[in-house]
C-alpha positions as CSV (number, residue, x, y, z in Angstrom):
1,M,-6.2,-5.9,15.7
2,P,-7.7,-2.3,15.3
3,L,-5.8,0.7,15.2
4,A,-6.7,3.8,17.4
5,P,-7.4,6.8,15.5
6,D,-5.2,9.5,15.1
7,A,-4.7,12.0,12.6
8,E,-1.1,12.2,12.7
9,R,0.0,8.2,12.5
10,E,1.4,6.8,9.6
11,L,1.1,3.2,8.6
12,V,2.2,0.8,6.0
13,V,-0.5,-0.4,3.8
14,L,0.6,-3.5,2.4
15,L,-0.9,-4.1,-1.1
16,A,-1.5,-8.1,-0.8
17,A,-4.8,-8.1,-3.2
18,G,-3.2,-8.7,-7.0
19,R,-4.5,-11.6,-8.8
20,A,-1.1,-12.5,-9.5
21,T,-2.1,-14.1,-13.2
22,R,1.9,-15.7,-13.4
23,L,2.4,-17.2,-10.3
24,P,-1.2,-17.6,-8.7
25,G,-0.9,-17.6,-4.5
26,K,2.6,-16.4,-4.8
27,L,2.0,-14.2,-1.4
28,E,1.1,-17.1,0.1
29,R,4.4,-19.0,-1.2
30,E,6.7,-19.9,1.7
31,I,10.6,-19.2,0.9
32,D,12.5,-20.6,3.2
33,G,9.5,-21.9,5.5
34,V,8.1,-18.2,5.4
35,P,5.0,-16.8,3.3
36,L,5.9,-14.3,1.3
37,V,3.2,-12.0,2.5
38,V,4.6,-12.5,5.7
39,R,8.1,-11.5,5.0
40,A,6.9,-8.3,3.9
41,Y,4.8,-7.9,6.9
42,R,8.0,-8.3,9.0
43,R,10.2,-6.0,7.1
44,F,8.2,-3.3,8.4
45,A,6.3,-4.1,11.6
46,E,9.3,-3.6,14.1
47,R,9.2,0.0,12.8
48,F,5.5,1.1,11.7
49,D,2.2,0.1,12.5
50,V,0.9,-2.0,9.4
51,A,-2.3,-3.0,7.7
52,I,-2.7,-5.5,4.8
53,A,-5.5,-4.3,1.7
54,A,-6.5,-7.8,0.1
55,A,-8.8,-8.9,-2.1
56,R,-10.2,-12.0,0.5
57,P,-8.6,-13.7,3.7
58,F,-5.5,-15.0,3.6
59,E,-5.4,-19.4,3.9
60,A,-5.3,-19.6,8.1
61,R,-1.6,-20.9,8.4
62,V,-0.9,-17.3,7.1
63,A,-3.2,-14.9,8.6
64,A,-2.1,-16.4,11.5
65,Q,1.4,-14.8,11.2
66,L,0.1,-11.8,10.3
67,P,-1.1,-10.1,13.7
68,C,-2.1,-6.6,11.9
69,P,-6.0,-4.9,10.8
70,F,-6.8,-6.4,7.4
71,V,-8.8,-4.1,4.6
72,Y,-10.7,-6.0,1.8
73,D,-11.3,-4.7,-1.4
74,R,-14.9,-3.4,-1.5
75,A,-15.1,-4.5,-5.1
76,P,-13.4,-7.3,-6.8
77,D,-10.7,-6.2,-9.9
78,R,-10.4,-3.0,-9.6
79,G,-6.4,-3.3,-9.1
80,P,-4.4,-1.8,-6.4
81,L,-6.3,1.5,-7.1
82,E,-9.1,-0.3,-5.1
83,G,-6.8,-1.4,-2.2
84,L,-5.5,2.0,-1.6
85,L,-9.0,3.4,-1.6
86,A,-10.1,0.9,0.7
87,A,-7.3,1.5,2.9
88,C,-7.9,5.2,3.1
89,A,-11.9,4.6,4.3
90,A,-10.9,2.2,7.0
91,L,-7.7,3.2,8.1
92,P,-7.1,6.1,10.6
93,A,-4.1,7.8,9.0
94,A,-3.4,11.2,7.6
95,R,-0.7,9.8,5.6
96,F,0.4,6.2,4.7
97,F,2.9,4.1,2.8
98,A,1.5,2.1,0.0
99,V,3.9,-1.1,-0.3
100,A,3.4,-3.8,-2.8
101,A,3.7,-6.8,-0.6
102,D,5.6,-8.8,-3.3
103,V,8.5,-5.6,-4.3
104,P,11.5,-7.7,-2.7
105,N,13.8,-4.4,-2.2
106,A,11.4,-2.2,-0.3
107,S,12.9,-1.4,3.3
108,A,12.0,0.6,6.3
109,Q,15.1,2.8,5.0
110,T,13.5,3.1,1.8
111,L,10.0,4.6,3.3
112,D,12.3,6.9,5.5
113,A,13.4,8.3,2.3
114,L,10.1,9.1,1.1
115,R,9.2,10.6,4.0
116,A,12.4,13.0,4.5
117,A,11.6,13.8,0.7
118,W,8.0,15.3,2.0
119,R,7.4,18.9,1.5
120,D,4.4,20.7,2.6
121,G,1.9,21.2,0.3
122,D,3.0,17.8,-1.5
123,E,0.1,15.3,-2.1
124,A,2.5,11.9,-2.4
125,V,6.1,11.5,-2.6
126,V,6.7,8.7,-5.6
127,P,10.3,7.3,-6.4
128,A,10.8,7.8,-9.8
129,H,14.1,6.0,-11.9
130,D,14.6,5.5,-15.7
131,G,12.0,7.9,-16.7
132,R,9.0,5.8,-15.0
133,I,7.4,6.3,-11.4
134,E,6.8,3.3,-9.1
135,P,3.4,4.4,-7.3
136,L,3.2,1.3,-5.4
137,V,6.2,2.0,-3.1
138,A,5.0,5.8,-2.2
139,Y,4.1,7.8,0.7
140,Y,0.4,9.5,0.0
141,D,-1.9,12.4,1.8
142,R,-4.8,10.2,2.4
143,A,-7.4,13.0,1.7
144,A,-5.9,13.6,-1.7
145,L,-5.8,10.2,-2.6
146,Q,-9.4,9.8,-1.7
147,R,-10.1,13.0,-3.5
148,E,-8.4,11.8,-7.3
149,G,-8.7,8.0,-6.7
150,E,-12.9,7.6,-5.6
151,P,-13.8,9.6,-8.8
152,A,-11.4,7.5,-11.1
153,L,-12.8,4.4,-9.5
154,A,-16.0,5.6,-10.8
155,R,-14.9,6.1,-14.1
156,E,-13.5,2.5,-14.3
157,A,-9.9,3.7,-15.1
158,Y,-8.0,2.2,-12.5
159,A,-4.5,3.1,-12.8
160,V,-2.6,4.1,-9.6
161,R,-0.6,6.3,-11.8
162,A,-3.0,8.4,-13.7
163,V,-4.2,8.9,-10.3
164,V,-0.7,10.1,-9.1
165,E,-0.7,12.6,-12.0
166,R,-3.6,14.5,-10.5
167,L,-1.7,15.0,-7.1
168,R,0.9,17.4,-5.9
169,A,3.4,14.7,-6.4
170,R,7.1,14.9,-5.8
171,F,9.2,12.2,-7.5
172,V,12.4,11.2,-5.9
173,E,15.1,8.9,-7.4
């Protein structure tokens, strides 16, 4: 289901491309009969447009429960930064929420708090706790992320944290 172009649109990009080496296929595994990625999608779909950034298509039984656009990695094994940048290139949002699909406690209220913290001039709003940041549950300016992220990928520097350090980021507890 394609999204109409809209420079003011916000959307949630669920990051679902991880290799899950400790628990292969975890996003397709069911909890109480519902695949983990479907649970994540449903948490946000009532309030936001949602797209999924994935390395490859999900099993048909899972994909059938995800009526949203999919964006696939342009190159394998480049981590979440690849998924974020593939979404930036393909989706018509000026800003977006990045949410790792396996983060259990991210909610629409979490995203509301990130948006509320945004100020003019910001290029990202990123949660911080115990001296660490969480760039995979954050609010990003698409153009800024592309500006700093594409050169990082070209240098084979795949850490989203390092890209965030190059943005005008606001950190919130």
